[in-house]
N, C-alpha and C positions, 0 to 999 in steps of 0.2 A: 076197755078197748085200748086206751092209751098205754096202760100198763103192759098189755100183751104186745103192742108194737115195740115198746121199750125193751122188753125181755127178748123178743125175736132179734131185734137189731143188735142188742148187746151180745147175745150168743153168737151171731154171725160175725160181727166185727172183732170179737176177741178170740176167734179161732187163730191159732198160731199161723197157719198158712195165709189167711187173709191179712192179719196184722202185718206179717212180714212183707207183703206186697204194698200195703197202704202207707206204711211209714216211709219207704224210699219215695213213693209217689208224692206224698205230702212235702218231703224235704226238697225234692226236685221242683215241685210247683212253687214253693215259697222262694227258692233260691234263683230260679230262672230270671226273675225280674232284675235282680241285682247283677247277675253275670252279663245279661244283655246290655243293661244300662252302663255298666263299666266299659264293656267293649265299644259301645257306641260313643263314648267320650274320647276314645283313641283316634288318632288320624285326624280326618277332616272335622270331627266334632269337638276337638280339643279347645281350639281358640274360641269358638262360640260359647262353650261351656264356661270358660274362664270369664268371658265378658258377662255372661248371665249371672254367674256367682258374684262378680263385682258390682253388678247393678243391684243386687239384693244385699250388699254390704258384707259379703264373704270374701275373704282374700283368695285370689286365684292360685296362690302357691299351695293351697290346701288340696287342689285337684288331684295331684298324684296319690295322696293318701286316700282320697275318696275312691279313686279307681282301684287301688290296691284293696281297699275294704270291700268294695262291691264284687270284684272278680275273685279275690282270695276268700272272702267270707262266703260268697255264693258257692264256689267250688267245694269248700270245707263242708258246707251244709249238704250239698249233693252227695258227697262221699260219706257223710255222717261222722266227721272227724271233729272233735271238740265241739260237738253239737250244742251242748247247753250254753257254753260261754259264747259261742258264735251267735246263737239265736238271740241271746240277751244284747249282745253288741249291736246286731243288725236291727233289733227292735228299737233300741235307743236311737240309732242312726235314722231309722224311718220316722220316728216321732219328731226328731230334731229337724230333719230336712222338711218334713211335712209343715212344721210350724214356720220355718224360715221361708220356704219357697211357695207354699200353698195356703197361707193363712188369710189371704184376701177373700173372706167368705161372702162378700157381696158379688163376687164373680162365681156363677154357678159351676163352671168347669174347675176352677180352683178349689171350690168346696168339695167336689167329687174327688179331686186328687188328694185332698187332705184326708178325706174319709178312706180312700184306698190306702194311704200310708198308715192310718190308725188300724185298719183291718189287718194289713200285713203284720203290723207289730203285734196284734192280738194272736195271730197264728204262730208267730215266732215265740211268743211267751208261752203258749201251750206246748210247743216243741221243747222249750227250755225245761219245762216241768216233766215231760214224758221221756226225754232223751230221744235218741236216734232210731231205736228199734233194732231188731235182730240183724238185718242185713246192713251193717255199718261198720265202719272202722272202729268206732268207740266200742261196739260190742266185741270185736276181735281183740282190741288192745286192752280194754279196761273192764270188760264184762258188764258194761253199762248199757242198758236197753231192755225193752220189754221182750 
């Protein structure tokens, strides 16, 4: 029974039309958290983020780089441009920020946020292995993608 489920699922998801839709959906889903977080740090959120970073021992002067990585990396992922490198970079960023800002595992909410970061990193690492898919800038420019 499980073999049959596996076979049906594999046949369905590997059809070019289905895969062509799922890859951009996956990229956008993973990227959205970075883009939104980056934009939330602009304007009114900037000073509060600098203070929070400083309280965790991270210099506030790094915030512009964080914002650039979140927004730029997120938009690159959405477009499927330099997907493999961007996915690895954002995975490392997710693990690093998870460790720095959410490693208080005695706090249930921080534990969940740490696990969220680890999960996002896992999805990004899978994306770094598969590439962006057919509907992507990488496919157009480099012929890279399923």
